[in-house]
C-alpha positions in Angstrom: 15.2 1.9 -23.2 12.7 2.4 -20.4 13.7 2.7 -16.7 12.5 -0.6 -15.2 11.9 -0.8 -11.5 13.0 -4.5 -11.6 16.5 -4.5 -12.9 17.9 -7.4 -15.0 20.3 -8.3 -12.2 17.4 -8.4 -9.7 15.3 -10.5 -12.1 18.2 -13.0 -12.3 18.2 -13.2 -8.5 14.5 -13.6 -8.3 13.9 -16.1 -11.1 13.8 -19.2 -8.9 10.9 -17.6 -6.9 9.2 -15.3 -9.5 6.3 -17.8 -10.0 5.5 -17.7 -6.3 6.3 -14.1 -5.5 3.5 -11.9 -4.0 5.7 -9.4 -2.2 6.0 -6.6 -2.8 2.3 -6.2 -3.7 2.9 -3.2 -6.0 5.6 -3.4 -8.7 4.6 -0.5 -10.9 5.6 2.2 -8.3 7.7 2.5 -5.2 5.3 2.6 -2.3 5.8 2.9 1.5 4.2 3.4 4.9 1.1 1.2 4.2 -2.1 2.1 6.0 -4.8 -0.6 5.3 -8.5 0.1 5.9 -11.3 -2.5 5.6 -14.5 -1.0 4.1 -17.6 -2.7 2.6 -15.8 -6.0 1.9 -12.7 -4.4 0.4 -9.2 -3.7 1.7 -7.9 -0.3 0.8 -4.2 0.4 1.3 -3.1 4.0 1.4 0.6 4.5 0.8 3.2 7.2 0.6 5.1 7.2 -2.7 8.9 7.2 -3.2 9.6 8.8 -6.6 11.7 6.8 -9.1 14.3 9.6 -9.1 15.6 10.5 -5.6 16.5 14.2 -5.0 19.4 15.1 -2.7 19.7 11.4 -1.5 16.7 11.8 0.7 13.0 10.8 0.7 11.4 12.3 -2.4 7.6 12.1 -1.9 5.0 14.3 -3.5 1.7 12.4 -3.2 -0.3 9.6 -1.6 -1.6 6.5 -3.5 -4.3 4.0 -2.9 -4.7 0.3 -3.8 -7.6 -2.1 -3.2 -8.3 -5.8 -3.0 -11.2 -8.1 -2.3 -9.0 -11.2 -2.3 -5.7 -10.1 -0.7 -3.6 -11.3 -3.7 -4.7 -9.0 -6.6 -4.4 -5.3 -6.1 -6.2 -2.6 -8.1 -4.3 0.7 -8.6 -6.4 3.8 -7.9 -3.6 6.2 -8.6 -2.5 9.3 -6.6 -5.6 10.1 -4.5 -4.1 13.2 -2.9 -0.9 15.3 -3.1 0.9 18.2 -1.5 -1.0 20.3 -4.1 -4.2 19.8 -2.1 -2.8 22.3 0.5 -2.8 25.9 -0.5 -1.7 27.2 2.9 1.9 26.0 2.6 4.5 25.9 -0.1 6.2 22.5 0.5 7.0 20.6 -2.6 8.4 17.5 -0.9 7.6 15.6 2.3 4.3 13.7 1.7 4.9 11.1 4.4 3.0 8.2 6.0 -0.9 8.6 5.8 -3.9 6.8 7.3 -7.5 6.9 6.3 -10.7 6.1 8.3 -14.4 6.2 7.6 -17.0 7.9 9.7 -20.7 8.5 8.7 -20.0 7.9 5.1 -17.1 10.3 4.9 -13.4 9.3 4.5 -10.8 11.2 6.4 -7.2 11.0 5.3 -4.7 12.1 7.9 -1.3 13.0 6.3 2.0 14.3 7.7 3.9 16.9 5.7 7.5 16.9 6.7 8.3 20.1 8.5 4.6 21.3 8.3 2.9 19.0 10.8 -0.2 16.9 10.4 -3.1 17.8 8.0 -6.4 16.2 7.1 -8.3 15.7 3.9 -11.9 14.5 3.3 -13.7 12.6 0.6 -17.1 11.0 -0.1 -15.2 8.0 -1.5 -12.3 5.9 -0.3 -10.5 6.5 -3.5 -11.1 10.3 -3.6 -11.0 12.9 -4.8 -9.9 14.3 -1.4 -10.1 18.0 -0.4 -8.8 20.2 2.4 -11.7 21.0 4.7 -10.0 23.4 7.1 -7.3 25.3 5.1 -4.6 24.8 7.7 -2.7 22.1 9.6 -4.9 20.0 11.9 -2.5 19.5 14.9 -1.5 22.9 16.3 1.7 22.1 18.2 5.2 23.7 18.7 7.1 20.6 17.5 5.8 20.2 13.9 9.1 18.6 12.8 8.2 15.7 15.1 4.5 15.6 14.0 4.6 12.7 11.6 3.0 9.3 11.1 -0.6 9.9 12.2 -2.7 6.9 13.1 -6.4 6.9 14.0 -8.9 4.5 15.6 -12.1 4.5 17.6 -12.7 3.3 21.2 -15.8 1.4 22.3 -17.8 4.6 22.7 -17.0 5.9 19.2 -14.4 8.4 20.4 -11.7 8.8 17.7 -8.1 9.1 18.9 -5.3 10.4 16.7 -1.8 9.3 17.7 1.4 10.3 16.1 5.1 11.2 16.6 8.8 10.7 16.3 10.6 10.3 18.8 7.8 11.0 21.2 4.2 9.8 21.1 1.2 12.2 21.4 -2.5 12.0 20.9 -5.6 14.2 20.6 -9.3 13.3 21.0 -10.9 14.1 17.7 -14.3 15.8 17.7 -17.3 14.2 16.0 -16.4 16.2 12.8 -13.0 14.4 12.6 -11.3 17.7 11.5 -10.9 19.3 14.9 -10.1 18.1 18.4 -10.9 18.6 22.1 -8.8 21.4 23.4 -9.8 20.9 27.0 -7.4 18.0 27.7 -3.6 17.9 27.9 -1.6 20.9 26.6 -4.2 22.7 24.5 -5.7 19.4 23.5 -2.4 17.5 22.9 -1.6 14.7 25.3 2.0 13.5 25.6 2.6 9.8 26.4 5.2 9.1 29.0 7.9 7.1 27.3 8.9 4.5 30.0 10.7 1.1 29.6 7.5 -0.5 31.0 5.5 1.1 28.3 7.8 0.7 25.3 10.8 -1.4 26.2 14.4 -0.3 26.7 17.6 -0.3 24.7 20.9 1.4 24.9 21.1 4.6 22.9 24.0 5.8 20.8 25.1 7.9 23.8 25.2 4.8 26.0 22.2 5.8 28.0 19.0 3.7 28.1 16.0 4.8 26.0 12.7 3.3 25.0 12.5 1.2 21.8 9.8 3.4 20.3 11.0 5.4 17.3 8.2 6.3 15.0 5.4 5.0 12.7 2.7 4.1 15.3 -0.2 2.0 14.2 -3.1 2.2 16.7 -6.1 -0.2 16.8 -8.4 -2.2 19.0 -9.0 -5.9 18.8 -11.3 -7.8 21.2 -10.5 -6.3 24.6 -7.1 -4.9 23.9 -5.7 -1.7 22.3 -2.5 -2.2 20.3 0.3 0.3 19.5 2.5 -1.2 16.8 5.5 0.9 15.9 8.9 1.1 14.2 11.4 0.4 16.9 15.1 0.6 18.0 16.3 3.4 15.7 18.1 2.6 12.5 17.7 0.0 11.2 14.1 -0.3 12.4 12.4 -3.3 13.7 8.6 -3.6 14.4 7.5 -3.9 18.0 4.3 -3.3 19.9 2.7 -2.5 23.2 -0.9 -3.1 24.5 -3.2 -1.2 26.8 -6.7 -1.8 28.4 -7.9 1.6 27.1 -7.3 3.9 24.2 -5.3 6.2 26.6 -3.2 3.5 28.1 -1.4 2.7 30.3 0.8 0.9 27.7 2.7 -2.3 28.4 5.6 -3.3 26.1 5.1 -6.8 24.6 8.2 -7.2 22.3 9.1 -7.5 18.7 6.9 -8.5 15.8 9.3 -8.3 12.9 13.1 -8.5 13.1 15.5 -6.9 10.7 16.0 -8.8 7.4 18.4 -8.0 4.5 15.6 -7.0 2.1 14.0 -4.7 4.6 14.7 -0.9 4.4 16.4 1.0 7.2 13.0 2.3 8.0 9.8 0.4 8.5 6.1 1.1 9.0 3.5 -1.5 9.8 -0.3 -1.6 9.5 -2.5 -4.5 10.8 -6.0 -5.5 9.9 -8.4 -8.4 10.2 -10.2 -9.3 7.0 -12.5 -12.2 6.1 -11.5 -14.1 9.3 -7.7 -13.7 8.7 -5.1 -11.3 10.2 -2.6 -9.4 8.0 0.4 -7.2 8.6 1.5 -4.7 6.0 5.1 -3.3 6.0 7.6 -2.0 3.5 11.0 -3.3 2.2 13.6 -2.3 -0.4 13.4 -5.5 -2.5 12.4 -3.9 -5.8 15.0 -1.1 -5.6 17.8 -3.6 -4.9 18.6 -2.1 -1.5 17.8 1.6 -2.0 16.3 2.7 1.3 14.7 5.8 -0.2 12.8 3.6 -2.7 10.6 1.3 -0.7 7.8 -1.2 -1.6 4.8 -2.4 0.4 4.5 -6.1 1.3 2.0 -8.1 3.4 2.0 -11.3 5.5 -0.8 -13.3 6.9 -0.5 -14.3 10.6 -2.5 -15.6 13.5 -2.7 -14.0 17.0 -1.8 -16.2 20.0 -4.7 -17.3 22.2 -4.0 -14.5 24.7 -4.0 -11.8 22.0 -0.2 -11.4 21.7 1.4 -11.2 18.3 4.0 -13.8 17.3 7.3 -13.0 15.6 6.5 -12.6 11.9 8.9 -13.4 9.1 9.0 -11.1 6.1 8.8 -13.2 3.0 8.9 -13.0 -0.8 5.9 -15.3 -1.1 3.6 -13.1 1.0 -0.1 -14.2 1.1 -0.2 -17.8 -0.1 -4.0 -18.2 -0.4 -6.7 -15.8 -1.7 -9.8 -15.2 0.4 -11.9 -15.2 -2.8 -11.6 -15.9 -6.5 -11.5 -13.3 -9.2 -14.5 -13.3 -11.7 -13.2 -13.0 -15.2 -16.6 -12.7 -16.9 -17.1 -9.1 -15.9 -14.9 -6.1 -16.7 -11.6 -6.3 -14.8 -9.4 -3.2 -14.7 -6.1 -3.9 -16.4 -4.4 -2.3 -13.4 -5.6 -5.2 -11.2 -2.3 -7.0 -10.7 -0.8 -9.7 -8.5 2.6 -9.5 -10.0 4.0 -7.7 -13.0 7.3 -7.1 -14.8 8.2 -3.9 -16.7 4.8 -2.2 -16.9 3.7 1.0 -15.2 0.3 2.7 -14.6 -0.8 6.2 -15.3 -4.1 8.1 -15.7 -6.0 10.8 -17.6 -9.3 12.5 -17.1 -11.1 10.5 -19.7 -10.0 7.0 -19.2 -8.9 7.0 -15.6 -6.2 4.6 -14.5 -4.6 2.4 -17.2 -1.6 0.2 -17.8 1.2 1.7 -19.9 5.0 1.3 -20.6 4.3 -2.1 -22.1 7.3 -3.6 -24.0 8.0 -7.0 -25.6 8.5 -9.6 -22.9 6.7 -7.7 -20.1 3.8 -9.5 -18.4 1.0 -9.2 -15.8 -0.1 -12.0 -13.5 -3.6 -12.2 -12.0 -4.1 -14.8 -9.3 -7.0 -17.2 -8.4 -9.1 -16.6 -11.5 -12.3 -18.7 -11.6 -13.1 -19.8 -15.1 -16.0 -21.9 -14.0 -17.0 -24.1 -16.9 -14.6 -22.4 -19.2 -14.4 -19.3 -21.5 -14.6 -19.1 -25.3 -13.6 -15.5 -26.0 -11.3 -12.8 -24.6 -11.8 -9.1 -25.0 -9.5 -6.2 -24.1 -9.7 -2.4 -24.4 -6.5 -1.0 -25.7 -4.9 2.1 -27.2 -2.3 1.2 -29.8 1.2 2.5 -30.0 3.5 0.2 -32.0 1.1 -2.7 -31.8 1.8 -6.3 -30.8 -0.1 -9.2 -29.2 -1.1 -10.6 -25.9 -0.4 -14.2 -25.1 -3.0 -15.5 -22.7 -1.5 -18.2 -20.5 -2.4 -20.2 -17.4 -0.4 -20.8 -14.2 3.0 -19.7 -15.5 4.5 -17.1 -17.7 5.4 -20.0 -20.1 2.3 -22.0 -19.1 -0.6 -23.4 -21.2 -1.5 -21.0 -24.1 -5.2 -20.3 -24.2 -5.0 -18.0 -27.1 -3.3 -14.9 -28.6 -5.0 -11.5 -29.0 -3.6 -9.4 -31.8 -3.4 -5.7 -31.1 -2.6 -4.2 -34.6 -1.2 -0.7 -35.1 -4.1 1.6 -35.7 -2.0 4.8 -36.0 -3.7 6.6 -33.1 -2.3 6.2 -29.6 -5.2 8.2 -28.1 -8.0 6.1 -29.6 -9.2 3.3 -27.3 -10.7 0.3 -29.1 -11.9 -3.2 -28.1 -9.9 -6.2 -29.5 -10.9 -9.8 -29.1 -9.6 -13.3 -29.6 -11.0 -16.9 -29.4 -9.5 -18.9 -26.5 -9.3 -22.6 -25.7 -11.9 -23.6 -23.2 -10.3 -24.3 -19.8 -12.2 -24.9 -16.5 -11.5 -24.2 -12.9 -9.4 -21.8 -10.9 -6.0 -20.7 -12.3 -3.4 -18.0 -12.2 -3.7 -16.0 -15.4 -0.8 -14.5 -17.2 -0.8 -11.8 -19.9 2.5 -11.9 -21.7 3.1 -9.1 -24.1 4.9 -9.6 -27.5 6.0 -7.2 -30.2 8.7 -5.0 -31.6 11.3 -2.8 -29.9 9.0 0.2 -29.0 6.1 0.6 -26.6 3.4 -1.7 -27.8 0.0 -0.4 -26.4 -1.9 0.8 -23.4 -4.5 -1.3 -21.6 -7.7 -0.2 -19.9 -9.6 -3.3 -19.0 -10.2 -7.0 -20.0 -12.8 -9.7 -19.7 -13.7 -13.2 -20.9 -16.9 -14.4 -22.4 
């Protein structure tokens, strides 16, 4: 019996809404600390990764993952794009915490905190890696490395890159043009400490009864129109999401209030990332819905929202439905990676050097949902590349797990689980835009692995 992320009890609780669920956006792994980046018409979300098995009842995190979408409802898994193994200068085996990636001059810079080792940087020629260590040491050279977590980076109007970070304080450096070093002539050897005042970050009563600012950790720094925003996890444990704004990248900051209040399915931590994409605004965050309340096994979710006319951010409700409308439709007449998923149950993803990322752990009754698929004038044939284990079949359905059956693709047992082959089936012609479901049927064992699919 495989270890399913979605437990039978949780499925029973979610059944009334499963057809509408979009959150969390990844069901194949536990993901946290989302850092969205818009590049070349695609949203890339970099996440930390909570392991399925928690060690010592604490965050168990070894690598960083990446997911992408062109429509905000289907997410393609690019696997672990970096890990603690990238850094030969330290011996940490745990602590791959909240990352953020940014592009400059065709290079992609991934800023990562290593718990207890400070902030490091990786670089790649592609948003999905492979990433490598360009400097062979931590990037931020401070004497408070245990507080050096949650880096966030953005440019000002003149192209100056600022890297902010910190718990419970907030610091920044002005990155040099190379993005892997910083100006040492400002602040304390290049590190500037932000004054944590009630005017800048609000006020609440601390556990010792004394007032303190609401800022806790997880800053997300960005510019929109004429304002700079600092969104952050607030008010200790459990964490809310609040924000401040400033007229410049260096402040002064003014507290504006809460963005997201505490909800039962949210984790005791939170970490937000905000972007504009195709004329819409989105906030990413994490919750503990898939793990049924386990705060060390979190999952990334997203909501669409609209700014107020004056640039302030409204209070946003975390929902199970998530993004209700795609910004574009998926084209099924070209190769679609099987790991492109809106919602799934039971399956996992993995990779190898020859095939890349693929879907595995497929048992009888599991399924994958793909949203907003544009069949145009209709399809006649379905093709899928699979490696067979016990064998089975794929039911191709529309709009619901038990919806209209377009056809069934047989995946017979070929006796070689390492041989990838193309299988096909005729399908009933159906026009228009639909949600597409692949429902997997077979015996008691693992049925097959899937690489990609397409219609003709």
